[in-house]
N, C-alpha and C positions, 0 to 999 in steps of 0.2 A: 238222501242217505237213509238206508234202511237201518232201523234200530232193532237190536236183538232183544226180544222179550224173554222173560224168565221161562216161559213154556218152551220157546225155541232152544234156549240155552241148555235146558235139562236133556234135550235130545241130542245135543252136540257133545263131542269129546273135547276136553280141555287139551291144551298143548302138553301138559304133563301126562295125560292119558296116552297121547300119541307119541311121546318120547320113546325112542328105542330102548329096550331093556338094558343094554350095555351102558347107556348114558345115565339111566336111573341108578344103576348099580354104582357107577363112578361117583355120582353126586352123594349117594348114601355113604360110600366109603370115606369121602372127604368131609362129611358133615361134622365129625368130632373135631377135626383140626380147624375148620373154617365155618363155625356154626352160623354166623351172621350172614356171610356171603351165600352159603348154600341155602339157607332159609329164604333169603331174598329171591334167589333164582327160582326155587320151588314155588314160592307164592306167585311170582310173575307167571310161571307156567300154568299153575292151577287156576289163576284168575282170568286167563286169556284163552280164547278159542281160535284166534287167527294169528299166524306168525307175524303178520305185518303190524300187529298191535304191540309187539315187543320193541323196546328201544335198542339201539345199536349197542349200548353199554350192557344191557341184559344179555344179548346174544353173545357178546364178547366174553362176559363172565362165564356163561354156560360153556362156551368152547374151551375156556381155560381149564375146565374140569374134565375134559376129554383128552384122548390121545391125539387129537387133531391140532394142527397149528393154524393160527389165524391166516397165514399166507396160503394155506392149502384150500381155503374157501373161495370159490368163484363168486362172481357177482350174483349168479343164479342161486347159489347156496345161501348167500346172505339174504336174498330177496324172499326165498321160499322155504328154507330150512330143511330141504329134502334129505340131506345127509344125516340129519339128527332125528327126523320124525318117521314114524311108520306111515307109509303111503296108503291112503285109502283108495279103494276102487271107485 
């Protein structure tokens, strides 16, 4: 298993950096009403570089602050988060 070093991490975008702007906006708009939940989601996104490192609960909470429903997420979406993240080339 390859371990991410601090040098490699500084060159990588966090999941928060990759989050589509409309979902960042949605989180920010809900932060006043749900400060603990939103802070937890933001921390998880800022501390992780790979979608697969998020827990199912963290993804579910993130989705709950978007206009998407949990049922609209395919298994591919759950696995890779492409509906929520800006795709890199």
